[in-house]
N, C-alpha and C positions, 0 to 999 in steps of 0.2 A: 222345175222338176228334173231329177236325174234319170236318164233314160237307161233302157236295158244295156245297151252297149257300153255306157260310161260305167255302170256297176260291174260288168264283167271286166272291164279294163282295170277298175280299181282292185277287184279280187285278184287279177292276174299279178299286179304289182305288189300287192300285200303278202303274197304267199312266199317270195323269196327268203323271209325271215326264218321260215322252217329250215330251208337249205343252209342258211348261214350258221345256225345253231348245230347242225350235223357236222358241218366243215370245222366248226370250232372245237367241237368234241374230239374230232379225229386229231387235230393240232395239239390239244391238251394231252391226249393220250401219247402222241409221238414225242412231245416234250418230256412227259413223265418217263417214258421208256429210255430216252436219251440221258436224262438226269440220273436214272437208276444205273445205266451201264457206265456212266462216267464215275459214279460213286464207287461201283465194284472195282474199277480200274485203278483209282487213285487212292482209296481208303484202305486203312488198316483192316485186316480181316475181322478183327473183333468189333469194329465199328460200322461195318458195312450195313448190317440189317437195322441197326439203330437208325442210321441216316436215311436208309431207304423208307423206314416207317415214317420218319419225319416229313420226308418230301411226300409220301402217300397222303399224309394227314392234310398237308397244305393243298395238295390237288383235290381232296374230297371236299374241303371247305369251298374252294373256288367252284367245284362242280355243283355242290348243293345250292349255292347262291344263283348259279346260272339256271338250274332246274326249276328253282322257285320262281323266277321270273318267267321262264317257258310256261309253266303250269298256269300261272296267273294270266298271262297273255292269252294263251290258248282258251282258257275258260271265258275270259272276257270277249274275246273275239268271236267265239261260237255263238254267245248269246246276242252280242250286238250286231252281228251280221244278219241274224234273223230279224232283228228289229229294223235294220237298214232296208232289207228286202221288203218287209211289210210296209214301211212308210215311203218307199221310193227314194231312199237316200243312198249314200255310198259309205262303206266302212273301210277305214284305212289303218294300217299297222306301220309305224315308223320307229326308227332307232336303230340300235345295234347290239350285238351280243354282249359287248363290253359294258355299255352304259344303259342297257335296259330298253325295252320296247314300250311304246304308247299306242293305244287303240283309241280311235275317235270315229264318230259318226257325223257325216256333214252332208249339206245339201239344202234343198228347199221344201219346206213343209207348209203346205197351203199357201204357196207364194211368198213365204217369208224365209230368209236364211235362218238356218238352225245348226247348232253344233253341240254335240254330246261328247263329254271327255271326263277324265278324272284328274284330281289335283291333291296335294297334301297341304294341310293347314294346321296351325298351332305349333307350339313348341314340341309336341310329341309327333308331329308330322302324321296326323291321322288321314287315311286316304278318304276322299270324299267324291261324290258325283255331281257333275255340273252340267246343266243344259243352258245354252245361251240362244235367245231368239231375237232378231232385230225387229223393232216397230217403228212406226213413223210417229214421233213424239214431237210434233211442231209446237205444242203448248208448253213444253217443259214440265210435263206432269211427273209426279213421283208416286211410288207405291211400295209398301213393304208389308208382306204377309207371312206369319210364322205360325206353325202348329202341325198337328193337332195336340192339345193338351186336355187331361182331364180337369175338372174344376179345382182340384187341390194342387196339381201341377202349375195351373196358370197362375195360382196365388203366389207360389213360392219360386218359380223358375227365375234364376238370376239372370239368364240371357235374356228373357223377355223383359225383365225390370230394366236391364242395361239399355235395351234397344228402344224401348217404348216410353221410358219414364219421361215426364214432362213434355209429353206430345199429345196430339188428340187421338191417340190409338183407341180403338174399341174391340170389344170381342164380337166374334162374327161367326156364322155357320151353324151346323148342327150342334146342339147343346153348348153353343158358344165356345167352341173348342179352339178357335183361331183368333189370333191378334192381328188386326189390320189397321193401316193408316194410309192416307193418300193425300195428295195435292194436285188437283182441286177435290174438295171433299165429295162431289157428286159421283166420282168414280167408285167410292165405296157404296154409294147408294144403288148405283147401277149393278154392281156385283151382287148386292143383297136382293135386288129385284130379278136376277137371273135364276130361273129354276134349274137351268143346266148346270151352272157353276156351283149352286148350292148342293146339287146332287153329287157332282164330282168330288167336291170337298168332304162330303159326308162319308165318302168310301175311302178316304186316305186314312191309314193307320200308322204310316212311317212319318217321323218328324222332318218337315220341309221348310225351307225358307225361300221366299220368292221376292225379288227386289227388281224395281225398275230405276235405272240410272242411265239418263240420256235416252239414247235410242236402243238400249240393250235391256231386255227382259231376262233375268237370270234366276234359274232354279238351282239350289244346292240341298244336298242331303249327305249325312255322313255315311261312310261305307261305299264299296263299289257295288252298285245296284245292277243286278242281272235279270230281274223279273221282267220279261218281254211285255206282258199286258200292262204293268204298272208304268214302265217307262214310255210306252205308247200313250198311255192315258195323260202322262204329264206333258207330252208333246201337244196333245189334245187340249189340255187345261191351259197351257201357256198361249195356244193359238186363241182360245176364247177370251183370255185375259187381254190379249193384245187387241182384239176386236173392240172391247170396252174401252180400252186406253185410247185407242185411235179415235173412236167416236167422241169421247170426252175432250180429247185434244182438239179436235175439229170444231166443237161447240165452243170451246174457250177462244180458239184462234177466230171464229167468226164474230163472237161477241166484241173482240178487240177491234175488228175492222169496223163494225157499226159504230162503236163508240168513237173511233176516229173520224 
């Protein structure tokens, strides 16, 4: 668990990015003023204003790109810092004004390492939100859960068909809105028998994908999610899934020991 002193330390170290932006803006303005002065001195009087306008357009293109990253970083940091405080985690901002900033939430959630971040996927580089939680997967279990869909979407969704065709996947949850498959199969059974998990899944309206690979339980959803309650509920959901996976993994491992 991240203590109060650590969270304050992270907050202190993440704030300088605001100062860096101000310094960069001052430098850009100074460069623009210097270029404008040089243009006035060396250019023909008839071309001075044309060249100054060209430099100004370039300056504002750079400025708009910078401001876009600043606004996005500030919006994400504000929401995720509240989430970090609520969950006892730390919120960090890393990067530079030239290459952009990234915001992440890190720490221990219910004694499991967890990380919240964003990434871009696909040819169109669509921003997505990712949560990764470590689990003890001694039995090499696997799990994939995707949804929710309405009955018509579940029948025609190409992503679902591609992910789950020729597998033992089954529909699951409230109104059978989720597709799920696991190895061993009793993980799905334990999920279905958990009233807590069924209730959590029934309240989800955003398309999500959860996958277990090795010792990492991973949540993905399109877009940059900023809803504090929803993100916290996903931490909670992953933690409950991890409990079931670890219990199932121990059962399988124990059975292997007895058979030996």
